C-alpha positions as CSV (number, residue, x, y, z in Angstrom):
1,M,-16.6,-17.9,9.2
2,I,-15.5,-18.2,5.6
3,E,-14.9,-14.5,5.3
4,I,-12.2,-14.7,8.0
5,S,-10.3,-17.4,6.0
6,K,-10.5,-15.3,2.8
7,I,-9.4,-12.1,4.6
8,R,-6.4,-13.8,6.2
9,K,-5.2,-15.2,2.8
10,L,-5.8,-11.9,1.0
11,S,-3.9,-10.0,3.7
12,L,-0.7,-12.0,3.1
13,W,-0.9,-11.4,-0.7
14,I,-1.5,-7.7,-0.2
15,F,1.5,-7.4,2.0
16,F,4.1,-9.6,0.3
17,L,3.2,-8.9,-3.4
18,P,3.9,-5.2,-3.4
19,L,6.8,-5.5,-0.9
20,I,8.6,-8.0,-3.1
21,A,7.9,-6.0,-6.2
22,I,9.3,-2.7,-5.0
23,N,12.4,-4.4,-3.6
24,L,13.0,-6.4,-6.7
25,C,12.9,-3.1,-8.7
26,L,15.3,-1.7,-6.1
27,I,17.7,-4.6,-6.6
28,I,17.6,-4.2,-10.4
29,S,18.2,-0.4,-10.1
30,V,21.3,-0.8,-8.0
31,N,22.6,-3.8,-9.9
32,P,21.8,-3.0,-13.5
33,E,25.0,-4.7,-14.8
34,F,23.4,-8.1,-14.1
35,L,21.0,-7.5,-17.1
36,D,23.5,-5.9,-19.5
37,E,23.7,-7.5,-22.9
38,T,20.3,-9.1,-22.4
39,I,16.8,-8.1,-23.8
40,F,16.1,-6.7,-20.3
41,Q,18.9,-4.1,-20.2
42,V,18.1,-1.5,-17.7
43,D,17.2,2.0,-18.8
44,Q,19.7,4.7,-17.8
45,I,17.1,6.6,-15.8
46,G,16.3,3.4,-13.8
47,R,20.0,2.9,-12.9
48,S,21.4,3.8,-9.5
49,G,24.5,3.5,-7.4
50,F,24.4,1.5,-4.2
51,S,21.5,2.7,-2.2
52,I,19.4,1.7,0.9
53,P,16.6,4.2,0.2
54,Y,14.9,3.3,3.5
55,L,17.8,5.0,5.2
56,D,19.5,7.3,2.8
57,G,16.6,8.3,0.5
58,S,18.9,8.5,-2.5
59,L,16.4,6.8,-4.8
60,S,12.6,7.2,-5.1
61,I,10.1,4.3,-5.7
62,S,9.1,6.0,-8.9
63,R,12.6,6.1,-10.3
64,A,13.3,2.5,-9.3
65,S,10.1,1.2,-10.9
66,R,8.9,3.4,-13.8
67,T,11.4,2.4,-16.5
68,F,12.2,-0.8,-18.4
69,P,12.4,-3.5,-17.3
70,Q,11.4,-2.7,-13.7
71,Y,7.9,-1.6,-14.7
72,L,7.3,-5.2,-16.0
73,I,7.4,-6.2,-12.3
74,F,5.9,-3.1,-10.7
75,K,2.9,-2.4,-12.8
76,P,1.4,-5.9,-12.8
77,A,2.1,-6.3,-9.1
78,M,0.4,-3.1,-8.2
79,I,-2.6,-3.7,-10.4
80,I,-3.1,-7.2,-8.9
81,T,-2.7,-5.7,-5.5
82,G,-5.5,-3.2,-6.3
83,I,-7.8,-6.0,-7.4
84,L,-6.9,-8.0,-4.2
85,L,-7.7,-4.8,-2.1
86,F,-11.2,-4.7,-3.7
87,Y,-11.9,-8.3,-2.5
88,Y,-10.3,-7.6,0.8
89,W,-12.6,-4.7,1.7
90,S,-15.6,-6.4,0.2
91,N,-15.0,-9.5,2.4
92,Y,-14.4,-7.3,5.4
93,N,-17.7,-5.6,4.8
94,R,-19.6,-8.9,4.7
95,L,-17.8,-10.0,7.9
96,I,-18.7,-6.8,9.8
97,C,-22.3,-7.2,8.6
98,N,-22.4,-10.7,10.1
99,L,-20.9,-9.6,13.3
100,R,-23.2,-6.6,13.7
101,N,-26.3,-8.2,12.2
102,T,-26.5,-5.6,9.5
103,E,-27.1,-7.8,6.5
104,N,-26.3,-6.2,3.1
105,F,-25.2,-2.9,4.7
106,K,-22.5,-1.0,2.9
107,Y,-20.1,0.4,5.5
108,K,-18.1,3.5,4.6
109,F,-14.7,1.8,5.1
110,R,-15.6,-0.5,2.2
111,L,-16.2,2.6,-0.1
112,F,-12.9,4.2,0.9
113,G,-11.0,0.9,0.7
114,I,-12.3,0.3,-2.9
115,L,-11.5,3.9,-3.9
116,S,-8.0,3.5,-2.6
117,A,-7.7,0.3,-4.7
118,I,-9.0,2.1,-7.8
119,F,-6.5,5.0,-7.4
120,L,-3.6,2.6,-6.8
121,I,-4.5,0.9,-10.1
122,I,-4.8,4.2,-12.0
123,H,-1.4,5.4,-10.5
124,S,0.2,2.1,-11.6
125,I,-1.1,2.3,-15.1
126,F,0.1,5.9,-15.7
127,L,3.5,5.5,-13.9
128,G,6.2,6.0,-16.5
129,V,3.9,7.3,-19.2
130,K,5.5,10.5,-20.4
131,F,3.5,13.6,-21.2
132,D,5.2,17.0,-21.0
133,I,2.1,18.6,-19.6
134,Q,2.1,20.3,-16.2
135,L,-1.5,19.2,-15.6
136,Y,-0.6,15.6,-16.2
137,K,2.1,15.7,-13.6
138,L,-0.4,17.3,-11.1
139,F,-2.9,14.5,-12.0
140,R,-0.4,11.8,-11.1
141,R,0.4,13.4,-7.8
142,V,-3.3,13.9,-6.9
143,V,-4.0,10.2,-7.8
144,L,-1.2,9.0,-5.5
145,L,-2.3,11.4,-2.7
146,L,-5.9,10.2,-3.0
147,F,-4.7,6.5,-2.7
148,I,-3.0,7.3,0.5
149,I,-5.8,9.4,2.0
150,F,-8.5,6.9,1.1
151,E,-6.4,4.0,2.4
152,L,-5.8,5.7,5.8
153,I,-9.5,6.6,6.1
154,A,-10.5,3.0,5.3
155,Q,-8.0,1.5,7.7
156,G,-9.0,3.9,10.5
157,M,-12.7,3.3,10.1
158,L,-12.2,-0.5,10.0
159,V,-10.1,-0.4,13.1
160,N,-12.9,1.5,14.8
161,Y,-15.5,-1.0,13.8
162,L,-13.4,-3.9,15.0
163,Y,-12.8,-2.2,18.3
164,N,-16.5,-1.8,18.8
165,V,-17.1,-5.5,18.3
166,K,-14.0,-6.8,20.0
167,D,-15.8,-8.3,23.0
168,K,-18.3,-10.1,20.8
169,V,-15.4,-11.9,18.9
170,S,-12.8,-12.0,21.7
171,E,-12.3,-15.8,21.2
172,I,-11.2,-15.5,17.6
173,I,-9.2,-12.3,17.6
174,N,-5.9,-11.2,19.1
175,K,-6.6,-8.0,21.0
176,K,-2.9,-7.1,21.2
177,I,-2.7,-7.0,17.4
178,L,-5.8,-4.8,17.4
179,I,-3.9,-2.3,19.7
180,L,-1.0,-2.5,17.3
181,K,-3.3,-1.7,14.4
182,I,-4.7,1.3,16.2
183,C,-1.1,2.5,16.9
184,L,0.0,1.9,13.3
185,V,-2.8,3.9,11.8
186,S,-2.4,6.7,14.3
187,I,1.3,6.9,13.6
188,L,0.7,6.9,9.8
189,V,-1.8,9.8,10.2
190,I,0.5,11.8,12.5
191,V,3.5,11.3,10.2
192,A,1.4,12.3,7.2
193,I,0.2,15.5,8.8
194,A,3.6,16.4,10.3
195,S,5.4,15.8,7.0
196,L,3.0,17.8,4.9
197,P,4.8,21.2,5.2
198,I,8.0,19.5,4.0
199,L,6.4,17.6,1.2
200,V,4.8,20.6,-0.4
201,T,8.0,22.6,-0.5
202,K,11.0,22.2,-2.7
203,G,14.2,20.5,-1.5
204,N,14.6,17.8,1.2
205,T,14.6,15.3,-1.6
206,H,16.4,12.5,0.4
207,F,14.0,12.9,3.3
208,K,11.0,12.7,1.0
209,H,12.3,9.5,-0.7
210,A,13.2,7.8,2.6
211,L,9.7,8.7,3.9
212,E,8.1,7.3,0.7
213,W,9.8,3.9,1.1
214,N,9.1,3.6,4.8
215,Y,5.6,4.9,4.6
216,F,4.7,2.5,1.9
217,V,5.9,-0.4,4.1
218,G,3.9,1.0,7.0
219,V,0.7,1.2,5.0
220,I,0.9,-2.5,3.8
221,A,2.1,-3.6,7.3
222,F,-1.6,-3.1,8.3
223,Y,-2.5,-6.1,6.1
224,L,0.2,-8.3,7.6
225,M,-1.2,-7.6,11.0
226,T,-4.6,-8.7,9.7
227,F,-3.3,-12.2,9.2
228,F,-2.2,-12.4,12.9
229,F,-5.3,-10.5,14.1
230,W,-7.8,-13.2,13.2
231,R,-7.3,-16.7,14.7
232,R,-7.6,-19.7,12.4
233,T,-11.3,-20.7,12.3
234,T,-13.1,-23.8,11.1
Protein backbone atom coordinates (compact mmCIF):
# COMPACT_ATOMS: atom_id res chain seq x y z
CA MET A 1 0.00 0.00 0.00
CA ILE A 2 1.29 3.41 -0.95
CA GLU A 3 0.14 4.86 2.41
CA ILE A 4 2.51 2.53 4.27
CA SER A 5 5.49 3.74 2.27
CA LYS A 6 4.55 7.39 2.92
CA ILE A 7 3.96 6.76 6.62
CA ARG A 8 7.35 5.06 7.06
CA LYS A 9 9.16 7.97 5.41
CA LEU A 10 7.21 10.60 7.34
CA SER A 11 7.85 8.81 10.63
CA LEU A 12 11.63 9.08 10.21
CA TRP A 13 11.44 12.80 9.44
CA ILE A 14 9.12 13.43 12.40
CA PHE A 15 11.55 11.66 14.73
CA PHE A 16 14.92 12.91 13.52
CA LEU A 17 14.10 16.52 12.55
CA PRO A 18 12.98 17.75 16.01
CA LEU A 19 15.51 15.53 17.80
CA ILE A 20 18.41 17.01 15.84
CA ALA A 21 16.99 20.53 16.21
CA ILE A 22 16.69 20.54 20.01
CA ASN A 23 20.11 18.97 20.45
CA LEU A 24 21.75 21.43 18.08
CA CYS A 25 20.20 24.21 20.16
CA LEU A 26 21.60 22.51 23.26
CA ILE A 27 25.10 22.30 21.76
CA ILE A 28 25.00 26.00 20.86
CA SER A 29 23.80 26.90 24.37
CA VAL A 30 26.62 25.09 26.16
CA ASN A 31 29.27 26.12 23.59
CA PRO A 32 28.37 29.75 22.78
CA GLU A 33 32.03 30.73 22.37
CA PHE A 34 32.15 28.94 19.02
CA LEU A 35 29.92 31.66 17.56
CA ASP A 36 31.50 34.66 19.29
CA GLU A 37 32.62 37.45 16.97
CA THR A 38 30.26 36.23 14.25
CA ILE A 39 26.85 37.45 13.13
CA PHE A 40 25.41 34.46 15.01
CA GLN A 41 26.68 35.49 18.46
CA VAL A 42 24.57 33.75 21.09
CA ASP A 43 22.20 35.84 23.21
CA GLN A 44 23.14 35.91 26.91
CA ILE A 45 19.86 34.28 27.94
CA GLY A 46 20.56 31.36 25.61
CA ARG A 47 24.01 30.70 27.06
CA SER A 48 24.62 27.93 29.56
CA GLY A 49 27.46 26.16 31.30
CA PHE A 50 28.10 22.51 30.60
CA SER A 51 24.84 20.64 30.90
CA ILE A 52 23.30 17.28 30.13
CA PRO A 53 19.68 18.34 30.73
CA TYR A 54 18.38 14.81 30.17
CA LEU A 55 20.12 13.95 33.45
CA ASP A 56 20.70 17.15 35.46
CA GLY A 57 17.78 19.28 34.24
CA SER A 58 19.85 22.45 34.49
CA LEU A 59 18.53 23.82 31.21
CA SER A 60 15.04 23.90 29.70
CA ILE A 61 14.22 23.33 26.03
CA SER A 62 12.67 26.80 25.96
CA ARG A 63 15.81 28.55 27.21
CA ALA A 64 18.01 26.55 24.86
CA SER A 65 15.93 27.36 21.80
CA ARG A 66 14.00 30.63 22.17
CA THR A 67 16.83 33.15 21.70
CA PHE A 68 19.06 34.08 18.77
CA PRO A 69 20.50 32.20 16.93
CA GLN A 70 18.95 28.96 18.27
CA TYR A 71 15.44 29.94 17.23
CA LEU A 72 16.66 30.00 13.61
CA ILE A 73 16.99 26.24 13.98
CA PHE A 74 14.19 25.43 16.39
CA LYS A 75 11.26 27.36 14.93
CA PRO A 76 11.56 26.19 11.29
CA ALA A 77 12.20 22.61 12.45
CA MET A 78 9.11 22.52 14.64
CA ILE A 79 6.88 24.21 12.07
CA ILE A 80 7.99 21.71 9.43
CA THR A 81 7.44 18.89 11.94
CA GLY A 82 3.90 20.17 12.50
CA ILE A 83 3.24 20.09 8.75
CA LEU A 84 4.68 16.56 8.50
CA LEU A 85 2.42 15.49 11.38
CA PHE A 86 -0.60 16.68 9.41
CA TYR A 87 0.35 14.43 6.49
CA TYR A 88 1.27 11.57 8.83
CA TRP A 89 -2.13 11.46 10.51
CA SER A 90 -3.99 12.01 7.24
CA ASN A 91 -2.15 9.12 5.57
CA TYR A 92 -2.78 6.91 8.58
CA ASN A 93 -6.48 7.72 8.39
CA ARG A 94 -6.56 6.61 4.74
CA LEU A 95 -4.63 3.46 5.62
CA ILE A 96 -7.02 2.47 8.42
CA CYS A 97 -9.97 3.19 6.11
CA ASN A 98 -8.50 0.72 3.60
CA LEU A 99 -7.85 -1.90 6.25
CA ARG A 100 -11.30 -1.63 7.82
CA ASN A 101 -13.24 -0.97 4.60
CA THR A 102 -14.52 2.38 5.84
CA GLU A 103 -13.82 4.57 2.82
CA ASN A 104 -13.68 8.34 3.47
CA PHE A 105 -14.36 7.87 7.20
CA LYS A 106 -12.65 10.42 9.44
CA TYR A 107 -11.30 8.61 12.50
CA LYS A 108 -10.96 10.53 15.74
CA PHE A 109 -7.22 9.90 15.97
CA ARG A 110 -6.82 11.95 12.77
CA LEU A 111 -8.60 14.91 14.38
CA PHE A 112 -6.52 14.82 17.55
CA GLY A 113 -3.31 14.25 15.57
CA ILE A 114 -3.96 17.27 13.37
CA LEU A 115 -4.89 19.37 16.41
CA SER A 116 -1.60 18.41 18.06
CA ALA A 117 0.22 19.50 14.90
CA ILE A 118 -1.58 22.85 14.89
CA PHE A 119 -0.73 23.55 18.53
CA LEU A 120 2.91 22.58 17.96
CA ILE A 121 3.11 25.11 15.14
CA ILE A 122 1.41 27.81 17.26
CA HIS A 123 3.78 27.13 20.17
CA SER A 124 6.80 27.33 17.86
CA ILE A 125 5.68 30.63 16.32
CA PHE A 126 5.13 32.33 19.68
CA LEU A 127 8.22 30.89 21.42
CA GLY A 128 10.58 33.72 22.26
CA VAL A 129 8.03 36.46 21.50
CA LYS A 130 8.03 38.74 24.54
CA PHE A 131 4.86 40.22 25.99
CA ASP A 132 4.87 41.20 29.64
CA ILE A 133 1.29 40.05 30.04
CA GLN A 134 0.31 37.29 32.44
CA LEU A 135 -2.47 36.12 30.11
CA TYR A 136 0.04 35.67 27.28
CA LYS A 137 2.26 33.48 29.48
CA LEU A 138 -0.78 31.38 30.38
CA PHE A 139 -1.66 31.14 26.67
CA ARG A 140 1.77 29.68 25.83
CA ARG A 141 1.53 27.10 28.60
CA VAL A 142 -1.98 26.08 27.54
CA VAL A 143 -0.90 25.71 23.90
CA LEU A 144 2.02 23.46 24.87
CA LEU A 145 -0.19 21.44 27.19
CA LEU A 146 -2.82 20.96 24.47
CA PHE A 147 -0.14 19.75 22.04
CA ILE A 148 0.91 17.06 24.51
CA ILE A 149 -2.65 16.05 25.42
CA PHE A 150 -3.86 15.80 21.81
CA GLU A 151 -0.69 13.97 20.79
CA LEU A 152 -1.14 11.33 23.48
CA ILE A 153 -4.85 10.92 22.66
CA ALA A 154 -4.06 10.50 18.96
CA GLN A 155 -1.28 8.01 19.63
CA GLY A 156 -3.43 6.02 22.05
CA MET A 157 -6.40 5.86 19.65
CA LEU A 158 -4.19 4.85 16.73
CA VAL A 159 -2.55 2.06 18.70
CA ASN A 160 -6.01 0.80 19.63
CA TYR A 161 -7.13 0.72 15.99
CA LEU A 162 -3.93 -1.05 14.94
CA TYR A 163 -4.39 -3.63 17.68
CA ASN A 164 -7.90 -4.34 16.42
CA VAL A 165 -6.69 -5.04 12.86
CA LYS A 166 -3.39 -6.74 13.75
CA ASP A 167 -4.54 -10.19 12.65
CA LYS A 168 -5.69 -8.87 9.29
CA VAL A 169 -2.28 -7.33 8.53
CA SER A 170 -0.06 -9.74 10.46
CA GLU A 171 2.14 -10.38 7.41
CA ILE A 172 3.18 -6.74 7.00
CA ILE A 173 3.54 -5.61 10.62
CA ASN A 174 5.86 -6.36 13.50
CA LYS A 175 3.66 -7.35 16.45
CA LYS A 176 6.52 -6.87 18.91
CA ILE A 177 6.78 -3.22 17.90
CA LEU A 178 3.02 -2.88 18.39
CA ILE A 179 3.44 -4.08 21.99
CA LEU A 180 6.29 -1.60 22.45
CA LYS A 181 4.07 1.19 21.11
CA ILE A 182 1.33 0.26 23.57
CA CYS A 183 3.86 0.24 26.42
CA LEU A 184 5.34 3.58 25.35
CA VAL A 185 1.99 5.36 25.18
CA SER A 186 0.95 3.84 28.52
CA ILE A 187 4.18 5.00 30.17
CA LEU A 188 3.80 8.51 28.73
CA VAL A 189 0.25 8.77 30.08
CA ILE A 190 1.21 7.40 33.52
CA VAL A 191 4.23 9.72 33.79
CA ALA A 192 2.12 12.71 32.77
CA ILE A 193 -0.52 11.98 35.40
CA ALA A 194 2.00 11.13 38.13
CA SER A 195 4.06 14.28 37.43
CA LEU A 196 1.10 16.66 37.31
CA PRO A 197 1.15 17.55 41.07
CA ILE A 198 4.84 18.48 40.77
CA LEU A 199 4.42 20.41 37.52
CA VAL A 200 1.65 22.66 38.86
CA THR A 201 3.61 23.66 41.98
CA LYS A 202 6.61 25.95 42.27
CA GLY A 203 10.11 24.57 42.68
CA ASN A 204 11.58 21.27 41.49
CA THR A 205 12.92 23.16 38.48
CA HIS A 206 15.64 20.66 37.60
CA PHE A 207 13.20 17.78 37.73
CA LYS A 208 10.78 19.62 35.46
CA HIS A 209 13.50 20.41 32.93
CA ALA A 210 14.84 16.85 32.88
CA LEU A 211 11.31 15.54 32.49
CA GLU A 212 10.72 17.98 29.62
CA TRP A 213 13.71 16.76 27.59
CA ASN A 214 13.09 13.06 28.18
CA TYR A 215 9.34 13.33 27.69
CA PHE A 216 9.81 15.06 24.36
CA VAL A 217 12.08 12.26 23.16
CA GLY A 218 9.52 9.73 24.40
CA VAL A 219 6.73 11.37 22.40
CA ILE A 220 8.67 11.41 19.13
CA ALA A 221 10.03 7.89 19.74
CA PHE A 222 6.51 6.75 18.87
CA TYR A 223 7.22 7.78 15.28
CA LEU A 224 10.55 6.00 15.09
CA MET A 225 8.75 2.82 16.15
CA THR A 226 6.30 3.37 13.29
CA PHE A 227 9.12 2.94 10.79
CA PHE A 228 9.96 -0.48 12.22
CA PHE A 229 6.34 -1.42 12.79
CA TRP A 230 5.43 -1.63 9.10
CA ARG A 231 7.39 -4.01 6.93
CA ARG A 232 8.56 -2.75 3.57
CA THR A 233 5.85 -3.34 0.97
CA THR A 234 5.74 -3.26 -2.82
